[in-house]
C-alpha positions in Angstrom: -56.0 24.0 3.3 -56.5 20.7 2.3 -58.6 18.2 4.7 -57.8 14.5 4.5 -59.8 11.1 5.9 -59.1 10.1 9.1 -61.6 7.7 9.2 -61.5 6.3 5.9 -62.5 2.5 5.3 -65.0 2.5 8.1 -68.7 1.7 5.9 -71.6 3.5 7.1 -70.2 5.6 9.5 -69.9 9.5 9.4 -66.2 10.6 7.5 -64.2 13.0 10.4 -61.6 14.8 8.7 -58.5 16.7 9.4 -56.3 19.8 8.7 -52.9 21.0 10.2 -53.0 24.0 11.9 -51.0 26.9 10.6 -48.5 28.8 12.3 -50.8 31.8 12.2 -53.5 29.6 13.8 -51.5 28.4 17.0 -49.7 32.0 16.8 -53.5 33.3 17.9 -54.4 30.7 20.2 -51.0 32.0 22.3 -52.3 35.2 22.2 -55.4 33.9 24.4 -53.3 31.7 26.0 -50.5 34.4 27.3 -53.2 36.9 28.4 -53.1 39.3 25.4 -56.4 38.9 23.6 -59.3 36.8 23.2 -58.8 36.1 19.7 -62.1 37.0 18.5 -62.8 39.5 15.3 -66.5 41.4 15.3 -68.7 42.4 12.5 -72.1 44.9 13.4 -74.6 45.5 11.0 -77.1 47.9 12.3 -80.6 48.5 9.9 -82.9 51.2 9.5 -85.9 51.2 11.5 -88.8 49.0 9.3 -86.3 46.7 7.5 -84.4 43.7 8.2 -83.1 40.8 6.7 -84.7 37.2 6.4 -83.9 34.7 9.2 -84.7 31.8 7.8 -82.7 32.7 4.5 -79.7 34.3 6.9 -79.4 31.0 8.7 -79.8 29.0 5.3 -76.9 31.4 4.0 -74.4 30.5 7.4 -74.9 26.9 6.9 -74.2 27.3 3.0 -71.1 29.7 3.5 -70.2 27.4 6.5 -70.2 24.0 4.1 -68.4 25.6 1.4 -65.5 26.6 4.0 -64.5 23.6 5.8 -61.8 25.5 8.4 -65.1 27.4 9.7 -67.2 23.9 10.2 -64.4 22.7 12.7 -63.2 22.0 16.4 -60.0 23.1 17.2 -57.9 19.6 18.5 -54.8 20.8 20.4 -51.8 18.5 21.1 -48.1 18.2 20.0 -49.0 19.0 16.5 -52.2 20.5 16.5 -54.8 20.1 13.9 -58.9 21.2 13.2 -61.4 18.3 12.9 -64.7 18.6 10.7 -67.8 18.6 12.9 -71.1 16.2 12.2 -73.9 18.8 9.8 -75.9 19.0 12.7 -73.1 20.6 14.7 -73.6 23.3 12.7 -77.2 24.6 13.9 -75.6 26.3 16.6 -73.4 28.8 14.9 -77.1 31.1 14.2 -78.3 32.8 17.0 -81.6 35.1 17.2 -81.8 37.8 20.2 -85.4 39.1 21.4 -83.5 42.1 22.8 -80.6 44.5 22.1 -79.2 43.2 26.0 -79.1 39.8 24.4 -77.7 41.0 21.1 -74.7 42.8 23.2 -74.1 39.6 25.1 -73.8 37.7 22.2 -71.4 40.5 20.4 -68.8 40.3 23.0 -68.9 36.7 23.9 -66.1 34.7 23.1 -66.5 31.1 21.0 -64.8 27.7 22.2 -62.7 26.9 19.1 -62.1 23.4 20.8 -66.0 23.0 20.2 -66.6 25.1 17.3 -68.2 25.8 14.4 -65.7 28.8 13.9 -68.0 31.4 12.5 -71.4 32.5 14.5 -73.8 35.2 13.4 -76.7 36.6 15.9 -80.0 38.2 14.3 -81.2 41.0 16.4 -85.3 40.3 15.7 -86.2 44.1 17.1 -86.9 47.3 15.2 -84.6 48.5 14.2 -82.9 44.9 13.4 -79.0 44.0 13.8 -77.0 41.3 12.7 -73.5 40.7 14.5 -70.8 37.9 13.1 -67.9 36.7 15.1 -65.2 34.7 13.8 -62.4 33.0 15.6 -59.0 34.8 14.6 -57.2 32.0 14.8 -59.0 31.0 11.5 -58.5 34.1 9.4 -57.1 38.2 10.0 -59.8 41.1 9.8 -58.9 41.2 5.6 -60.3 37.9 5.2 -63.0 38.1 7.6 -64.2 41.4 5.5 -64.0 38.9 2.4 -66.1 36.3 4.5 -68.8 38.9 5.3 -68.8 39.8 1.7 -69.2 36.2 0.6 -72.2 35.2 3.2 -73.8 38.3 2.0 -73.3 37.4 -1.6 -74.6 33.9 -0.5 -77.6 35.2 1.2 -78.8 37.1 -1.6 -78.4 34.2 -4.4 -80.3 32.2 -1.9 -82.7 34.3 -1.7 -83.8 34.2 -5.1 -82.7 30.9 -6.3 -83.2 28.7 -2.9 -81.0 25.9 -4.8 -77.6 27.9 -5.3 -74.9 26.1 -3.8 -71.5 28.8 -3.7 -68.4 27.7 -4.6 -65.6 25.9 -2.5 -63.1 28.4 -0.6 -60.5 25.9 0.0 -57.1 26.7 -0.5 -53.8 27.6 1.0 -53.6 29.1 4.5 -50.1 28.9 5.2 -47.7 31.9 5.3 -45.0 30.4 3.2 -47.0 32.1 0.1 -45.7 35.2 1.4 -42.1 34.5 2.0 -41.5 32.6 -1.2 -41.7 36.2 -2.8 -38.8 37.2 -1.3 -34.9 36.5 -2.6 -32.5 35.5 0.1 -30.9 38.5 0.4 -34.3 40.9 1.4 -34.8 38.0 3.9 -31.5 38.3 5.8 -31.8 42.5 5.4 -35.2 42.0 6.8 -34.0 40.2 9.9 -31.3 42.9 11.0 -33.6 46.0 9.6 -36.8 45.3 11.1 -36.0 43.4 14.3 -38.3 45.6 16.7 -41.2 45.4 14.4 -43.1 42.4 16.1 -42.5 42.6 20.0 -42.7 44.8 22.6 -41.7 48.1 22.3 -41.7 50.3 25.6 -43.3 49.5 29.1 -46.1 52.9 28.4 -49.4 51.5 29.3 -52.8 52.9 28.7 -54.3 53.5 32.4 -56.9 51.1 33.6 -58.7 50.4 37.3 -56.9 47.3 37.8 -58.9 46.5 41.2 -62.5 46.9 39.1 -64.1 43.2 37.8 -63.5 42.4 34.9 -66.4 42.8 31.7 -65.8 42.9 28.1 -67.1 45.9 25.9 -66.7 47.4 22.8 -66.6 51.4 22.5 -67.4 52.7 19.4 -67.2 56.1 18.0 -68.2 57.3 14.9 -67.3 60.1 12.2 -70.4 61.5 10.2 -69.7 61.7 6.5 -68.9 65.3 6.9 -66.2 64.8 9.1 -64.9 62.3 7.7 -64.8 64.2 4.5 -62.8 67.0 5.9 -60.0 64.1 7.2 -59.8 62.8 3.6 -59.6 66.3 2.6 -56.8 67.1 4.9 -55.1 64.3 4.2 -54.7 64.5 0.5 -53.7 68.3 1.2 -50.7 66.8 3.3 -50.0 63.9 0.9 -51.0 61.9 3.7 -53.3 58.7 3.9 -56.1 58.0 6.3 -53.8 55.9 8.2 -51.7 58.6 8.4 -54.2 61.0 10.5 -55.8 58.4 12.4 -52.2 57.4 13.7 -51.0 60.9 14.3 -54.2 61.8 15.9 -53.9 58.3 18.3 -50.5 59.5 19.1 -51.5 62.9 20.1 -54.5 61.8 22.2 -52.0 59.2 23.9 -49.6 61.7 24.9 -51.9 63.6 26.4 -53.5 60.9 28.4 -50.4 59.1 29.5 -48.8 62.5 30.4 -45.7 62.0 28.6 -43.6 65.0 28.3 -41.3 66.7 25.9 -38.4 64.0 24.2 -40.7 61.3 26.1 -41.1 58.3 23.3 -43.7 56.3 22.1 -44.0 53.3 20.2 -47.4 52.2 18.7 -47.0 48.7 16.4 -49.3 48.7 13.8 -50.8 45.8 11.3 -49.8 45.2 7.9 -51.8 43.3 5.4 -49.0 41.2 3.8 -51.2 40.0 0.9 -49.8 43.2 -0.6 -46.9 41.0 -1.7 -49.2 38.1 -3.3 -50.4 38.0 -7.1 -54.2 38.9 -6.9 -53.9 38.6 -2.9 -57.1 40.2 -2.6 -58.8 37.5 -4.0 -61.5 35.1 -1.7 -59.0 31.9 -1.7 -59.0 31.0 1.6 -59.9 31.9 5.4 -55.9 32.6 6.5 -54.1 35.1 8.9 -51.8 37.1 6.6 -51.0 40.3 8.7 -48.0 41.3 10.4 -46.9 43.9 12.7 -44.7 47.0 12.1 -43.3 49.2 15.1 -43.9 53.0 14.6 -42.5 55.2 17.3 -42.6 59.4 17.8 -41.1 61.7 20.7 -43.4 63.8 22.5 -43.8 67.4 21.4 -46.6 68.8 23.5 -47.0 72.2 21.9 -46.7 70.7 17.8 -49.5 71.3 16.0 -50.9 68.7 14.3 -50.0 69.1 11.3 -46.3 68.7 11.8 -47.0 65.5 14.1 -48.8 64.2 10.7 -45.8 65.1 8.7 -43.4 62.8 11.5 -45.7 60.2 10.9 -45.7 59.9 7.6 -41.8 60.1 7.3 -42.0 57.5 9.3 -44.3 55.3 7.7 -43.2 56.1 4.3 -39.8 54.8 5.6 -41.2 51.9 6.1 -42.5 51.0 3.4 -39.4 51.2 1.8 -38.1 48.2 3.9 -40.2 45.5 2.6 -42.9 46.5 5.3 -43.7 43.6 8.0 -41.6 40.5 6.8 -39.5 40.5 9.6 -42.4 38.4 11.6 -43.2 35.9 8.9 -39.1 34.9 8.3 -38.7 34.4 12.0 -42.0 32.6 12.5 -41.3 30.8 9.3 -37.8 29.8 10.5 -38.3 28.9 14.2 -41.7 26.4 13.1 -39.3 25.2 10.1 -36.5 24.4 12.7 -38.2 23.2 16.1 -41.9 22.0 15.0 -44.3 22.7 16.3 -44.3 22.0 20.2 -40.9 23.7 20.6 -41.4 26.5 18.4 -44.9 27.6 20.5 -43.0 26.6 23.9 -40.5 29.0 23.0 -43.0 31.6 21.4 -44.8 31.1 25.1 -42.0 32.7 26.7 -40.3 34.9 24.3 -43.2 36.5 23.0 -44.2 39.9 24.5 -47.1 41.8 23.4 -47.2 45.3 22.7 -49.0 47.3 25.3 -50.3 49.4 22.8 -51.2 48.8 19.2 -53.4 50.1 16.3 -55.1 48.3 13.4 -57.0 49.8 10.3 -59.2 47.5 8.4 -59.6 49.6 5.6 -62.8 50.3 3.9 -66.0 48.2 4.0 -67.9 48.1 0.4 -71.3 48.9 1.2 -71.9 47.6 -2.8 -70.9 43.8 -1.2 -73.0 44.5 2.0 -75.8 43.8 0.7 -78.3 41.5 2.1 -80.5 41.0 -1.1 -80.6 44.8 -2.1 -81.1 45.5 1.7 -78.2 47.5 2.9 -77.1 48.3 6.7 -77.1 52.0 7.7 -74.3 51.3 9.7 -71.4 48.8 9.7 -68.0 48.1 11.4 -65.6 45.7 12.0 -63.1 45.4 14.8 -60.7 42.9 16.1 -60.1 40.7 19.4 -60.7 42.0 23.1 -57.9 42.7 24.7 -57.3 42.1 28.4 -55.5 44.4 31.1 -53.1 46.1 30.7 -53.2 45.9 26.4 -55.3 48.0 24.4 -55.8 48.6 20.5 -57.6 51.1 18.6 -59.0 49.8 15.6 -60.6 51.5 12.6 -63.1 50.8 9.9 -64.8 53.1 7.3 -68.2 52.7 5.9 -70.2 54.7 3.7 -67.7 57.6 4.1 -68.3 57.4 7.7 -64.8 56.1 9.7 -65.7 54.4 13.2 -63.1 53.9 15.9 -63.5 51.1 18.3 -61.7 50.0 21.2 -62.3 46.2 22.7 -61.4 45.7 26.6 -62.0 43.6 29.1 -62.3 46.0 32.1 -64.6 48.0 34.4 -67.4 51.0 34.6 -64.3 53.2 35.1 -62.3 52.2 32.2 -65.3 52.3 29.7 -65.8 56.0 31.0 -62.0 56.5 30.3 -61.9 55.2 26.7 -65.1 56.8 25.9 -63.5 60.1 26.6 -60.4 59.1 25.2 -62.1 58.1 21.8 -63.7 61.5 21.9 -60.8 62.7 22.1 -59.1 61.2 19.4 -62.0 62.6 17.3 -61.1 66.2 18.4 -57.6 65.9 17.5 -58.6 65.0 13.7 -61.7 67.5 13.4 -60.3 71.0 15.7 -56.7 70.9 14.1 -57.7 70.5 10.6 -60.1 73.3 10.9 -57.2 75.7 11.8 -53.7 74.5 10.6 -52.9 74.8 7.0 -50.6 72.0 5.2 -48.8 71.6 2.0 -47.7 68.5 1.2 
């Protein structure tokens, strides 16, 4: 991304800068407009009693990261060719908030920001014992993989400022577009993906998680954390089966949904999962920009009520392995690149608004949060989890992240008290599926 001066030549006047909104910036906004989710990313650090980061240094580190990453210090301007416009430095102070109670902290965590006012990242420090930090970032700016890198960057800046108050972080202002991924593929691979992956990035099926439609909506984030011992058992079982943790979580998710949705033998269920397309880039994990490079691929499984967990896992693994052999995730990127390239922003977003059918049920695995890189000047949180946007009814997503060898499952929803109770019970069942079967079923890869 490169910002350009839109008030050049006016002396003694602050210079506003603007940058064109990228394709996924606009797509993520459509998710909100279409009633899919509120396009906010969330990360929570919870510290042990008696330990807390320094508020003044955290505020300073946050402002420093916003100045180092220009897209964060902007407001979104909609129109035929939408763009990001830089804010004055005085507008950045609202990015940092101190909460005095757990209730204030939780309110901040689920409160969506206004992209048309900015800034696009916000941090809240719970000034209590035990202390906590919440970070929210506009999903229009980046996906969870980049959000993870941003949290590492914030921790590094905090740590550097703690020993050197004059420290200035490096600039992070690289390419935010998706064409770097598209250009990695030959023409025949692109054509093949259009025909072979056509069902991967749109709604498949009409099954939905049961929700109380008559209740008033309020945003909540429900979590369930597996202890280190239990997570270790899940990992060991996955290795024995030649599977990944993602395969394990997806198999447990399927089995829990088969039960929750009262599905019968032979009924089919599709669960799209998120795919980080940085896998196709050289040095794709380098922190050069904040951008969305996540695609979607649909998995699908038929219900077999009497099947052992190990057999569900084998079917999940076989399906995912087959998709990985076919340039997984490419289809969505090719379609979006063609759509916006041919029709331009205004017509392309109009087409997407009417044609895009978001999946009713999906899953995302954010992966491992690196404990060594999540240190505030040597202070590390006892628990950290990360999750994506809060879904509007009837949409439903399971998110997974791992910290200190403990898996955290989360479900974010605008719903009522009954929905919260049902979601909590569902998360408990996901854990049960992972653990009880592991103790009793043998597996050979």
